[in-house]
C-alpha positions in Angstrom: -0.1 0.2 0.0 1.2 3.4 -0.9 1.4 6.3 1.5 -1.1 8.3 -0.3 -3.3 5.3 0.0 -2.7 4.8 3.2 -3.7 8.2 5.0 -7.2 8.6 4.9 -7.4 5.0 6.8 -4.7 5.6 9.0 -6.1 9.3 10.2 -9.3 7.9 11.4 -7.4 5.0 13.1 -5.1 7.6 14.4 -7.9 9.7 15.9 -9.2 6.5 18.3 -5.5 5.8 18.9 -4.3 9.1 20.3 -5.0 8.5 23.8 -2.9 5.6 23.5 0.0 7.4 22.0 -0.2 9.7 25.1 0.1 6.7 27.4 2.9 5.4 25.5 4.9 8.7 25.8 4.0 9.1 29.7 4.7 5.5 30.4 7.8 4.1 28.9 10.9 4.9 30.7 14.1 3.9 29.7 15.9 2.9 32.9 17.9 0.4 34.5 15.8 0.1 37.9 12.4 1.6 36.6 13.4 5.4 37.8 13.3 8.0 35.0 16.5 9.8 33.8 17.3 12.8 34.9 16.5 15.8 32.3 18.9 18.3 31.2 17.7 21.4 29.2 19.3 22.0 25.9 21.2 25.3 25.5 22.9 27.0 22.7 26.8 27.7 23.4 27.7 31.7 23.0 30.7 30.8 20.7 33.6 28.3 20.1 33.7 24.7 20.2 30.5 22.4 21.4 29.8 22.8 25.0 27.9 20.5 27.5 25.2 22.3 29.0 23.9 21.7 32.2 25.9 20.2 35.3 27.3 16.5 34.7 25.1 13.7 34.4 25.6 10.2 36.2 25.9 7.5 33.7 23.5 5.1 33.8 21.8 2.1 31.9 18.5 2.2 30.1 15.9 -0.7 28.9 12.6 -0.8 27.7 9.9 -0.9 30.6 6.4 -2.2 28.7 4.2 0.4 28.5 1.1 -2.0 28.8 0.7 -1.3 32.5 -0.6 2.0 31.3 -2.9 1.0 28.5 -6.6 1.6 28.4 -8.4 -1.1 30.3 -9.8 -2.9 27.2 -6.4 -4.3 26.6 -5.1 -7.0 28.2 -1.6 -6.5 30.3 1.3 -8.1 28.6 4.1 -9.8 30.1 7.1 -9.2 27.5 9.8 -11.9 27.3 12.2 -8.6 27.1 15.8 -9.3 28.0 17.5 -7.1 30.7 20.8 -6.4 29.5 21.5 -2.6 29.7 20.2 -0.4 26.8 23.3 1.0 26.8 26.5 -0.5 28.8 27.0 1.8 32.2 30.2 3.3 30.6 28.6 4.5 27.2 25.3 6.1 28.5 26.6 9.6 29.5 24.8 12.5 27.5 23.4 10.0 24.7 20.3 10.1 23.1 18.4 8.1 20.3 16.7 9.1 17.2 14.0 7.2 15.5 11.6 7.8 12.6 8.6 5.1 11.9 6.4 4.6 9.0 9.0 4.8 6.1 10.5 5.0 3.5 9.2 7.4 1.9 11.2 8.5 -1.2 9.4 12.0 -0.7 11.3 12.2 2.7 13.3 9.9 4.1 16.5 10.7 1.6 16.3 14.4 3.2 16.4 13.0 7.0 19.2 10.3 5.5 21.1 13.5 4.1 20.9 15.1 7.6 22.0 12.4 9.5 25.0 12.0 7.2 26.1 15.7 7.5 26.3 15.5 11.0 27.7 11.7 11.0 25.0 10.2 13.4 23.5 7.1 13.4 19.1 6.7 13.8 17.0 4.1 13.6 14.1 3.4 11.2 11.2 1.2 11.9 9.9 0.6 8.5 6.7 -0.9 7.4 6.8 -3.4 5.3 4.5 -2.4 2.1 6.7 0.5 2.4 9.9 -0.9 2.6 8.9 -3.7 -0.5 8.4 -0.7 -2.8 11.7 1.5 -1.3 14.5 -1.0 -0.9 17.1 1.1 -2.0 16.4 3.2 0.7 16.7 0.3 3.1 20.0 -0.2 1.5 21.0 3.3 1.8 20.2 3.2 5.7 22.3 0.0 6.1 25.1 1.6 4.3 25.0 4.6 6.4 24.8 2.6 9.7 21.4 2.9 10.6 19.4 0.6 12.8 16.5 -1.1 10.4 13.5 -1.8 12.3 10.6 -3.8 11.9 7.1 -1.8 12.2 4.5 -4.5 10.8 3.5 -4.7 7.5 0.2 -2.4 7.3 0.6 -0.5 10.2 -2.7 -1.9 12.1 -3.9 -1.8 15.8 -2.0 -4.5 17.0 -4.2 -5.8 20.0 -7.1 -5.8 17.7 -5.4 -8.5 15.6 -5.7 -12.3 15.8 -2.1 -13.8 16.5 -2.1 -15.4 13.1 -2.4 -12.0 11.7 0.2 -10.4 14.2 2.6 -13.0 12.9 1.7 -12.2 9.1 2.2 -8.6 10.0 5.8 -8.7 11.8 7.2 -12.0 9.5 6.6 -10.5 6.3 8.3 -7.4 7.1 11.2 -9.1 8.5 11.2 -11.2 5.4 11.9 -8.0 3.1 14.2 -6.6 5.7 16.2 -9.7 5.5 16.3 -10.1 1.7 17.1 -6.5 1.0 19.8 -6.3 3.4 20.7 -9.9 3.8 20.0 -10.0 8.1 16.9 -9.8 9.9 15.7 -6.8 12.1 16.3 -7.1 15.9 14.3 -4.5 16.8 10.5 -3.9 16.5 7.8 -1.2 17.3 3.9 -1.6 17.5 2.6 0.9 15.4 0.7 3.5 17.9 2.9 1.8 20.7 0.2 -0.5 21.3 1.6 -3.8 21.7 0.1 -7.0 23.4 1.2 -10.3 25.0 0.9 -12.5 21.7 3.3 -9.5 19.7 5.8 -9.7 22.6 6.0 -13.3 22.2 5.4 -13.5 18.3 8.6 -10.8 18.1 10.8 -12.8 20.4 10.2 -15.8 18.2 11.4 -13.8 15.3 14.4 -12.9 17.1 13.4 -9.2 17.8 13.2 -6.9 20.9 10.5 -4.2 21.3 11.6 -0.6 21.3 9.3 2.1 22.3 10.3 6.0 23.0 10.3 8.8 25.4 10.0 11.4 23.7 6.8 11.9 20.8 7.4 14.7 18.9 3.9 14.3 17.7 5.0 16.0 14.4 2.5 13.4 12.1 -0.1 16.2 13.4 1.6 18.6 11.8 2.3 21.1 14.4 5.0 23.1 12.8 8.5 23.0 12.6 9.2 25.4 15.6 6.8 23.1 17.6 8.5 19.8 16.7 11.8 21.0 17.7 10.8 22.6 21.1 9.6 19.4 21.9 12.6 17.5 21.0 15.2 20.0 23.0 12.7 20.2 25.9 12.8 16.6 26.3 16.4 16.3 25.8 17.9 14.1 28.5 20.4 10.8 28.3 19.1 7.8 27.3 16.1 9.5 25.6 14.7 7.7 22.6 12.6 10.4 20.2 10.0 9.5 18.2 9.6 11.3 14.8 8.1 10.1 11.3 9.8 9.8 7.7 6.1 8.5 6.3 2.6 8.4 6.4 1.5 11.9 5.5 3.4 15.5 4.8 6.8 15.0 6.7 8.2 18.1 5.2 8.2 19.8 8.9 10.0 16.5 10.3 12.4 16.9 7.8 13.0 20.6 8.8 12.7 20.3 12.2 15.7 17.8 12.4 17.8 20.4 10.5 17.3 22.5 13.3 17.5 20.6 16.9 20.0 17.8 15.7 22.9 20.4 15.4 21.7 21.8 18.8 21.6 18.7 20.5 25.3 18.4 19.2 26.3 21.5 20.3 24.8 20.6 23.7 27.2 17.9 24.2 24.9 15.2 23.1 26.1 11.7 21.5 23.3 10.4 18.9 23.5 6.8 19.0 21.9 3.7 18.3 21.0 0.7 21.1 23.2 -2.5 21.3 22.0 -6.1 21.7 
């Protein structure tokens, strides 16, 4: 399914799932022992080389704390088989952040995002939808060649808790196959559309060799709030171990492209290191 065909149906689903996305933002913390990492505001240095804003931050380790405990009552709580190894090594955590982009690849916006990341020599994570990836395998290869992590975001971006296990397996399995056929290796990470996991998705994802990865800062860029608003949300939410959610497909993502060009150099100037998770 092409992006233009996907939009009308997805917008109606997004209205239903808006509260779920808010729950994901509030309920997903990346911390070793369940405590939220300290946040440090980003400030632009007056002049000179890149400077670290704010006081030194004690290094800690981060790992997904499942959002299902915060899900609306209609969804069952899930007990995911999530590994408990640190999200980042304690010695590497420091002032690191992860940038993630969902729903692509889209030839209208993904190349510009890749170009900006290449300019600043930073890696990111792209959670791709199988039906988009199948039509734009060249962009998958470009992601991998640039050192980015390609993750699984299902085939058609459905609301997972509404699906039977067989459909969940098909959505994840088909997408993993496209990624493996294109890049030579299957994805190690997956993200449920709208941040809506359930027990079956955790189990099936684990069977396919993937770990779930969520986010801590939601830019809500899919609502097209404007470049300045997206930039402000990223900079206000910046902190060690933060995972930022943006999109490179699923609608008009020109604001997301423009915002990345603004907030990425500010994060780097503030002393943040943009990285990707390790297994």
